[in-house]
N, C-alpha and C positions, 0 to 999 in steps of 0.2 A: 620233683623232690630231690634234695641233696642226699648224698651218701649218709650224712649224719642223721637226717630225718628218718631214713630207713633203719639205721642202727638203733635209733631211739624207739621206733615202733616195735622192733623185734624184742628189745630189752624190756619194754613195758609189758609185753605179753609174757615174758619169761619170769617176771617178778613173782607170780603166783607159785612157781616151783619152790620158792623159799618158805612158803607157808607162814609168812609174817614172823619168821624167826631170825631174820637178819642173815648176813653173809656178804660175800664178795662176788661180783659178777664182772668179768673182764671180757671185752670184745675188741679184737684188734681192728685197726682202721683200714687194713688192706684186704679185708674179706667182706663180701656182700652176702650175708646169710639169707638164704631163701628157703625157709622151712617154717612150719607152724610151731612157734616157740610156746604157744599156750598149752600144748600137749606134752611139753618137756617134763621129765621127771629127773630130779637130782638126788643122788645118794646122800644119806645123812652122815654127819660127823667125818667128812673127808673132803678132799679136793678132787676135781675131775676135769678132763678135757671133754667137751661135748663133741660128739661125732655124728655123722649122718651116713648111712650106707649109700654108695654110689657105684655106678658101672665103671669098668676098667678104662674105657675110652675117656671118660671125664677125669678120672684119677691122674692121668698122665699130665694134666695141666695144673695140678693142685698138690697141697700137702696131704699126706696119708698117715694115719696112725696105725701102727701094727700092734694089735692087742694080744695079750697073753691068751692062750687057748683055755686057760682056767678062768672061769668067771663066777661071780656071785650074782645070782639072778633072783628076781621076784616077779610078780605079775606085771609090773610096769616098767622095769628097767633091768639092765645088765651092766655090771661093773667089772672091768678087767684091768690088770696092771698094764702099763704101756711098755712094750718090748722095744719099740723103735719108732722113729719119726722119719718119714721119707719125703723128699721134696721132688715133685714132678717125676715120679718113677716111671720107668718103662715097664711093659708087661713082664719082661724077664726079671726085673728087680722086684716086682710085686710077688712073683712066684718064688724067687730065691729067698725073699724075706718072710715068706709064709704070711703075706698080708691079705690073701684072698679068704673070704668067708665061704661057708659051705655052699651058698647060692651063687658064687662066682663074683660077687661084688666085693668092695673094699670100704674102709672107713675114712671118710673125708674129715680132715682137721678143719673144723668150722672157725677156728681162731677164738673160740669161746672157752673160758676157764671159769669154773664156779667153785666156791669154797663155802661149806656149811658146817653148822654145829660145832663140835669139839675142835675141828681143824681151823675154823674161823676164830674161835677163842684163842687157840694156841698162836695163830698168826698175829692177832692183836697184841697178845702178851709179849711176843717176841719183838714186835715193833716198839712197844713201850719200854722194854728192858734195854734196848740198844740206842738210847737217845744220843749218846756221845758218838757212836759209830755213824749214825744217820747224819749228825751235824758235820762230821768229818767228810763224809761222802758229798754232802751238799756244798760244803765249802770248797772242796777240791774240784767240783764240777766234772768228776770222772764217773765212768760206769763201774759198777761193782757186780761181780758174779761170784757166788760162793757155792 
């Protein structure tokens, strides 16, 4: 199978996390996600980066999300603000950035971003309200970061 086939299979399993309410699910093309997306739980009314706990030896070859120590949790998920994003960090960088979890693992950036509920509605409204800006960006063929 091609990388696209694998990404499609993972995203098909992740669909149920949206509970038929719509939203946005972004998967980068440079990451091969290897986890059971059918058990994924997404927070409501917000956007999030999907992470997976990994060991430090694996983290040194990937992107790592440093999450705030303060989290909002329920029975099925935990949501924290992102404090930092690290790229292929050394063990020293992980320690210095306080990226280690209590069990010694860290959070792998899966390259998956999800937006649900009110955050999804706000994103759609923003896109609809900025038609002239979008046309200008498309016409100039330049990248825009705000």
